[in-house]
C-alpha positions as CSV (number, residue, x, y, z in Angstrom):
1,X,0.0,0.0,0.0
2,X,1.4,3.4,-0.9
3,X,2.1,6.1,1.6
4,X,-0.2,8.5,-0.3
5,X,-3.2,6.2,0.1
6,X,-2.6,6.1,3.9
7,X,-2.7,9.9,4.0
8,X,-6.1,10.0,2.4
9,X,-8.7,11.6,4.7
10,X,-11.0,8.6,4.3
11,X,-10.0,4.9,4.4
12,X,-11.8,1.7,3.4
13,X,-11.8,-1.3,5.7
14,X,-8.6,-2.9,4.6
15,X,-6.8,0.4,4.5
16,X,-8.1,1.4,8.0
17,X,-7.0,-2.0,9.4
18,X,-3.6,-1.6,7.9
19,X,-3.3,2.0,9.1
20,X,-4.0,0.7,12.7
21,X,-1.7,-2.3,12.3
22,X,-4.6,-4.7,12.9
23,X,-5.9,-7.7,11.0
24,X,-9.2,-7.1,9.2
25,X,-11.2,-9.5,11.4
26,X,-9.7,-7.8,14.6
27,X,-10.6,-4.4,13.2
28,X,-14.2,-5.4,12.6
29,X,-14.4,-7.1,16.0
30,X,-13.2,-4.0,17.7
31,X,-15.9,-2.0,15.9
32,X,-18.5,-4.5,17.1
33,X,-17.2,-4.0,20.7
34,X,-17.5,-0.3,20.3
35,X,-13.8,0.3,20.8
36,X,-13.2,1.7,17.2
37,X,-15.9,4.1,15.9
38,X,-18.2,2.8,13.2
39,X,-17.5,3.9,9.7
40,X,-19.5,6.2,7.4
41,X,-21.7,4.5,4.9
42,X,-21.2,6.2,1.6
43,X,-23.2,3.7,-0.6
44,X,-24.9,0.4,0.0
45,X,-21.6,-1.4,-0.3
46,X,-19.0,1.3,0.6
47,X,-18.1,2.2,4.2
48,X,-15.2,4.5,5.0
49,X,-13.5,5.6,8.2
50,X,-12.2,9.1,8.8
51,X,-8.4,9.0,9.4
52,X,-8.9,11.6,12.1
53,X,-11.2,9.3,14.0
54,X,-8.7,6.5,13.7
55,X,-6.0,8.8,15.0
56,X,-8.1,9.5,18.1
57,X,-8.3,5.8,18.7
58,X,-4.5,5.5,18.3
59,X,-4.0,8.4,20.8
60,X,-6.3,6.8,23.3
61,X,-4.4,3.5,23.1
62,X,-1.1,5.3,23.4
63,X,-2.3,7.1,26.6
64,X,-3.3,3.8,28.2
65,X,-6.9,3.8,27.2
66,X,-8.9,0.8,25.9
67,X,-7.1,-1.0,23.1
């Protein structure tokens, strides 16, 4: 995955999981648990996550919050 794609303001599921260093199933499980915010549904089959929201999750984990 290129560095430019990771800097996009919106990421698809695979990109978001890679950005966080998680496997795809772990990423979706943490969404189900409410640890990672749910994505934004753009179309019937397209869900994206704001990189800013993912950065908040990373900051929370770095400060000792829920991982």
